[in-house]
C-alpha positions in Angstrom: -196.1 -99.0 102.3 -199.0 -96.9 101.2 -202.4 -98.0 102.6 -201.1 -100.8 104.7 -201.8 -99.0 108.1 -204.4 -96.8 109.5 -204.0 -93.2 110.6 -203.0 -91.6 107.4 -204.2 -88.0 108.6 -201.3 -86.5 106.5 -202.8 -87.1 103.0 -206.5 -86.9 104.0 -208.7 -84.1 105.4 -209.6 -85.9 108.8 -211.7 -84.5 111.7 -212.1 -87.7 113.6 -209.7 -90.7 113.2 -211.4 -94.1 113.8 -208.7 -95.8 111.8 -206.1 -96.0 114.7 -206.8 -98.1 117.7 -205.3 -95.9 120.5 -207.0 -95.4 123.9 -210.0 -93.3 123.6 -209.2 -91.7 126.9 -206.1 -90.2 125.4 -202.7 -89.7 126.8 -202.6 -89.7 130.8 -201.5 -86.4 132.2 -198.5 -88.0 133.9 -197.3 -89.3 130.6 -197.8 -85.8 128.9 -195.9 -84.3 131.9 -193.0 -86.7 131.6 -192.6 -86.1 127.9 -192.5 -82.3 128.5 -189.9 -82.7 131.3 -187.8 -85.0 128.8 -187.1 -81.9 126.7 -184.4 -81.0 129.3 -182.6 -84.2 128.5 -182.2 -83.7 124.9 -178.7 -82.3 125.1 -177.4 -85.7 126.1 -177.5 -89.3 124.8 -180.2 -91.4 126.3 -179.2 -94.3 128.6 -177.9 -97.0 126.4 -179.2 -99.6 128.7 -182.5 -97.8 129.5 -182.0 -99.1 133.1 -184.7 -96.8 134.7 -187.3 -97.8 132.0 -186.6 -101.6 132.6 -187.1 -101.2 136.5 -190.4 -99.2 135.9 -191.7 -101.8 133.4 -190.9 -104.5 135.7 -192.6 -102.7 138.4 -195.7 -102.0 136.3 -196.0 -105.7 135.4 -195.9 -106.5 139.1 -198.1 -103.7 140.2 -200.8 -104.3 137.8 -200.8 -108.1 137.3 -198.5 -109.4 140.1 -196.1 -110.8 137.5 -192.4 -110.9 138.7 -190.5 -110.4 135.3 -186.8 -110.1 135.7 -185.0 -107.1 133.9 -182.9 -109.7 132.0 -186.0 -111.0 130.2 -186.9 -107.6 128.7 -185.8 -105.9 125.5 -187.0 -102.5 124.4 -187.6 -101.2 121.0 -188.5 -98.2 118.9 -192.1 -99.6 118.9 -193.3 -103.2 118.4 -192.4 -103.0 114.7 -188.6 -102.6 115.4 -188.8 -105.7 117.7 -190.6 -107.8 115.0 -187.8 -106.9 112.5 -185.1 -107.6 115.0 -186.5 -111.0 115.8 -186.5 -112.0 112.1 -182.9 -110.7 111.5 -181.9 -112.4 114.7 -183.3 -115.9 113.8 -183.3 -115.8 110.0 -186.0 -118.1 109.5 -186.3 -120.1 106.3 -190.1 -120.6 106.7 -192.5 -118.3 108.5 -196.1 -118.8 109.1 -198.4 -115.9 109.5 -202.0 -116.4 110.7 -204.4 -114.4 108.5 -206.1 -111.8 108.7 -203.4 -110.2 110.9 -201.4 -107.0 111.4 -199.3 -106.3 108.1 -196.2 -105.6 110.3 -195.4 -109.4 110.5 -195.3 -109.7 106.8 -193.2 -106.7 106.4 -190.7 -108.1 108.9 -190.7 -111.5 107.5 -190.2 -110.3 103.9 -187.2 -108.5 105.1 -185.7 -111.7 106.3 -185.8 -113.2 102.8 -187.4 -116.6 103.8 -190.5 -118.2 102.6 -193.8 -116.8 104.0 -196.8 -119.3 104.5 -200.3 -117.9 105.2 -202.6 -119.9 107.4 -206.2 -119.1 108.3 -207.3 -118.6 111.9 -208.8 -122.2 112.2 -207.1 -124.3 115.1 -207.2 -127.5 113.0 -205.5 -125.7 110.1 -203.0 -124.0 112.4 -201.8 -127.3 113.8 -201.6 -129.1 110.4 -199.4 -126.1 109.1 -197.0 -125.8 112.0 -194.8 -128.6 111.0 -191.1 -129.3 111.8 -190.4 -127.5 108.6 -191.5 -124.2 110.0 -189.1 -122.0 111.9 -191.2 -119.0 113.1 -194.9 -118.3 113.5 -196.4 -114.8 114.1 -199.8 -114.5 115.8 -201.6 -112.0 118.0 -203.9 -112.3 121.0 -206.1 -110.3 120.8 -206.0 -110.4 117.0 -205.9 -107.3 114.8 -208.1 -106.7 112.8 -210.8 -109.0 114.1 -210.6 -108.3 117.8 -211.0 -111.9 118.6 -209.3 -113.6 121.7 -207.9 -117.1 122.1 -208.3 -118.3 125.7 -205.0 -119.0 127.5 -205.7 -122.9 127.3 -205.7 -122.8 123.6 -202.6 -120.5 123.4 -200.8 -122.9 125.7 -201.7 -125.8 123.6 -200.3 -124.0 120.5 -197.2 -123.2 122.2 -196.6 -126.8 123.4 -197.1 -127.7 119.6 -194.5 -125.2 118.6 -192.0 -126.3 121.1 -192.4 -129.9 120.0 -191.6 -128.9 116.4 -188.9 -126.5 117.4 -190.8 -123.5 116.1 -190.2 -120.0 117.6 -193.6 -118.4 118.4 -193.8 -114.6 118.3 -196.9 -113.7 120.2 -198.2 -110.0 119.8 -200.1 -108.8 122.9 -200.2 -105.1 122.1 -204.0 -104.9 122.6 -204.2 -107.1 125.6 -204.6 -104.3 128.2 -207.9 -103.4 126.6 -209.5 -106.9 127.5 -211.2 -107.5 130.8 -210.1 -111.2 130.9 -206.4 -112.0 131.7 -205.2 -113.9 128.6 -201.4 -112.8 128.7 -198.9 -115.5 128.5 -196.1 -113.3 130.3 -196.7 -115.1 133.8 -195.9 -118.4 131.9 -193.0 -117.1 129.9 -190.4 -119.3 131.8 -192.3 -122.4 130.7 -191.6 -121.9 126.9 -188.2 -121.1 125.6 -189.6 -120.8 122.3 -191.9 -118.0 123.1 -191.4 -114.3 122.6 -194.1 -112.0 123.9 -194.3 -108.5 122.4 -196.2 -105.4 123.7 -196.2 -101.8 123.2 -197.1 -98.5 124.9 -198.5 -97.1 121.6 -202.1 -98.3 122.1 -203.0 -98.3 125.8 -201.1 -94.9 126.6 -202.1 -93.3 123.3 -198.5 -92.4 122.2 -197.9 -93.7 118.7 -195.6 -90.7 118.0 -193.3 -91.6 120.8 -192.4 -95.2 119.7 -191.9 -97.5 122.7 -192.3 -101.4 122.8 -190.8 -104.2 124.6 -190.6 -108.0 124.4 -190.4 -110.6 127.1 -188.4 -113.9 126.6 -186.9 -116.4 128.9 -184.3 -117.8 126.4 -181.0 -116.0 127.0 -179.3 -117.1 123.8 -182.3 -116.0 121.7 -182.4 -112.8 123.6 -178.8 -112.1 122.7 -179.4 -112.8 119.0 -182.4 -110.3 118.9 -180.6 -107.7 120.9 -177.7 -107.6 118.5 -180.1 -106.6 115.7 -181.1 -103.3 117.4 -179.1 -100.1 116.9 -177.5 -98.4 119.8 -179.5 -95.6 121.6 -182.7 -97.0 119.9 -184.8 -95.5 122.6 -185.1 -91.7 122.6 -185.2 -89.7 125.8 -188.8 -89.3 125.2 -189.4 -93.0 124.9 -187.5 -93.8 128.0 -189.3 -90.9 129.9 -192.7 -92.4 128.9 -191.6 -95.9 130.2 -190.5 -94.5 133.6 -194.0 -93.3 134.4 -195.8 -96.4 133.4 -195.8 -98.0 136.8 -197.8 -95.1 138.1 -200.8 -95.8 135.7 -202.2 -99.1 136.8 -205.4 -97.3 137.7 -205.6 -95.6 134.3 -205.2 -99.1 132.5 -208.2 -100.6 134.6 -210.2 -97.5 134.0 -209.5 -97.9 130.2 -210.6 -101.6 130.0 -214.1 -100.8 131.7 -214.6 -97.7 129.5 -213.8 -99.6 126.4 -216.1 -102.4 127.2 -219.0 -100.0 127.8 -218.4 -98.0 124.5 -217.7 -101.2 122.5 -221.1 -102.4 123.4 -222.7 -99.2 122.4 -221.0 -98.9 119.2 -221.6 -102.6 118.3 -225.3 -102.2 118.8 -225.5 -99.0 116.9 -223.5 -100.4 113.9 -225.9 -103.3 113.9 -229.0 -101.2 113.8 -227.4 -99.2 110.8 -227.3 -102.3 108.8 -223.6 -103.3 109.0 -222.5 -106.9 109.9 -220.6 -106.8 113.2 -218.0 -109.2 114.2 -217.6 -109.9 117.9 -214.7 -108.1 119.5 -213.1 -108.1 123.0 -210.7 -105.1 122.5 -210.8 -101.5 121.4 -211.8 -101.9 117.8 -214.5 -103.6 115.8 -214.4 -105.5 112.4 -217.5 -104.8 110.4 -218.8 -105.7 106.8 -220.9 -103.7 104.4 -221.5 -103.9 100.8 -221.8 -100.1 100.8 -218.8 -97.7 100.2 -218.7 -96.8 103.9 -215.0 -95.8 103.8 -215.5 -93.3 100.9 -218.7 -91.8 102.3 -217.2 -91.2 105.7 -213.9 -89.8 104.4 -215.8 -87.2 102.5 -217.3 -86.1 105.8 -213.9 -85.9 107.4 -214.0 -89.3 109.4 -211.3 -92.0 108.7 -211.9 -95.6 109.3 -209.6 -98.5 108.3 -210.4 -100.1 104.9 -209.4 -103.8 105.4 -209.5 -104.8 101.8 -205.7 -105.3 101.7 -205.7 -107.5 104.7 -205.0 -111.0 103.5 -208.0 -113.2 104.3 -210.5 -110.3 104.2 -211.2 -108.1 101.1 -213.6 -105.6 99.6 -216.3 -104.4 102.3 -214.4 -105.1 105.5 -213.7 -102.2 107.6 -212.2 -101.8 111.2 -213.5 -99.1 113.4 -211.9 -98.0 116.7 -213.8 -97.6 119.8 -213.7 -93.8 120.8 -215.4 -91.5 123.3 -219.2 -91.6 123.5 -219.6 -88.3 121.6 -217.3 -89.5 118.9 -219.1 -92.8 118.6 -222.3 -91.0 118.5 -221.2 -88.7 115.7 -219.9 -91.8 113.8 -223.3 -93.7 114.0 -225.1 -90.5 113.0 -223.1 -90.3 109.8 -223.4 -94.0 109.0 -227.1 -93.8 109.6 -227.3 -91.0 106.9 -225.2 -93.0 104.5 -227.6 -96.1 104.8 -230.5 -93.9 104.3 -229.3 -92.4 101.3 -228.3 -95.8 99.7 -231.8 -97.2 100.6 -233.5 -94.4 99.1 -232.0 -95.0 95.6 
């Protein structure tokens, strides 16, 4: 799995990590306090049913968005990645479509299922032509990773209707949706689509990738049971459950994050353009860029890690993904990139 994800600070000297798209505001104080408190629970097994976490997440969805999601429509996982794997093993699709470029985790899960994988570019006409009755499952994200692009809810709804008509299970990754200003989530319409599974994670918005906590929302009881049976017992540690239990208190933090990211993304996009990079429009907390210069290597020599996207299907050499961080960090990154461009142009 070498090189398929960002954040490899263990095999590189990294002072600033722009390769992982976590919240630039860091972990909320309430979350950190809950994790410290959870140490006291390590002597016993965590709750097998994660009842407090379920109630807290339902409360979070209601408090933050006004959505009434029953606890029975939730399944928790050791991060979104475990849920992707459980979905594939529960459904056993013979043919899976993955829209590219996309997060590698979909491909990793689909390969474990042993079925055929079909790759389709992010063009709506191509997508509809590819999603025929022969397809069993499709993975896609909104917002997309690594492009940061967003599909409006009407387009997603049209796509889900098409999948329903052709009896295709749609797995919608919404792990970055909290960073968007516009409400594009399909969770409020989950009961309208029994063929839909929405997957989310705490990793990005609460900046806790080391804790591992994700959840899915689905209104199909039979499908839920098939997925649930693929998960190990006690798959949520006491730390993950503690993190989930405080989320309902953090609605203000989520709203503050979306506003902050919008401001810093605009600042960073403008600076990257001025530095000579091609910038692709984004609506979340990371930006896809293109440059013919070896930006990754230059920055890594200076202790700055960005995501080299050459191994994303549909991209290739010269594409890089850069996380939106704090103003100070963004300024330092732009300063370094400016120096890189100056040296290249002076040759």
